N, C-alpha and C positions, 0 to 999 in steps of 0.2 A: 553379119555382125554378131558377135558373141555377147553374152550377158557379162555382167561384172559382179565382183563380190562387194558387198557393202562393207566398207572398212570399219564401221563402228560395231556391227552385229555379226558380220562374217557370213551372211547368207545371200543367196542369189535373188536379185530383185527384178529380174526380167531384162528383155532387150529394150533398146531405146523406143520410147513411146509405149511400151507394154510393161509397165512397172508391176509385175507379179500379179496382175488382175486378169483372170481369164474372162472371155466374153460370157455375159450372163445368158443362161438358156432356161426355158420354161418359167418365165417371170409371170406371175398371175397378178393382174390388176382387178380391182373391184371398184364399182362406183354406183351411185345412187342417182336416179333421175331427178332433176331439179323439181319437177312437179310432185315427187313422192316425199321430199323433205319437209319436216315440220319445223319451220323457221321459228315460230313462237311457242314451241312445246315447253310448257312449264314456266313461261315468262311471267305470268300473273302470280303464280305461287312463289317464285323466287323473288319477285319484286316486293311482295308483301313481307316475307320473312327477312329479306335482305335489308329493307328499310327499318324494320324493327331491330334487327341486330345492330345496324350501324347506329341508330338512335340510342340504343342502350349502352353502347360502348362510348359515345361521344357526349352524353347528356351531362356527365359530371365536369366536363371541360367547358361547357357552354352556359349552363344555367347559372352556376354560382356568380360569375362576373355580372351577368345581367340582373340578378337579384340585388347585388351590391350596388350596382349603378342605379337601379330603380329606387332603392332605399335612399341613397344619397341625394338623388334628384328630388324625391318626395320631401325629404328633410329641408332642402334648400328652398323649395317653393313655399312650404309652410312657413319657414323662418323669414323669407322675404315678405310674405303677406302679413306676418305678425309685426315686423319691423316697420312696415308702411301703414299699420293701423293706428288708431289713436292711443291705445294702451301701450303699444310697443314704442311709440315715439316718447311718450311720457316716462316710461321705464328707462330707456336708454339716454335720456337727458336732452333730448331735442326739444325745440320750442313748438308749442301748438299753434297752428295757423288759424 
C-alpha cells in the first residue's frame, strides 16, 4: 500500500498505521528511587510563608464584615440592657413595675 497526499497541506503523512512517525530510537529515561525522594522538602517553609501570603491577601475581605457585625451586636446588646433597665423604661415611657 502506498502513502497518500494530505489534501489540505499537500505532504506525505505515511502509510496506513504509520502516520509519518518513525519508530523512536535511543530514548533515555531517568527516574529517582522512591527512597531517595524528599517528599516534604521545603513543606514547613512553604506552609509558613504561604499561610502568611494568603492571610495578607484575604484579610481585607474577612475582617471588616466581622468588625461591623461585632459593633452592631455590641450596640444591640447594650441597647437591650438599657431598655430593660429602670432608667431606660422611664425614658421610653413605659410603666415602672
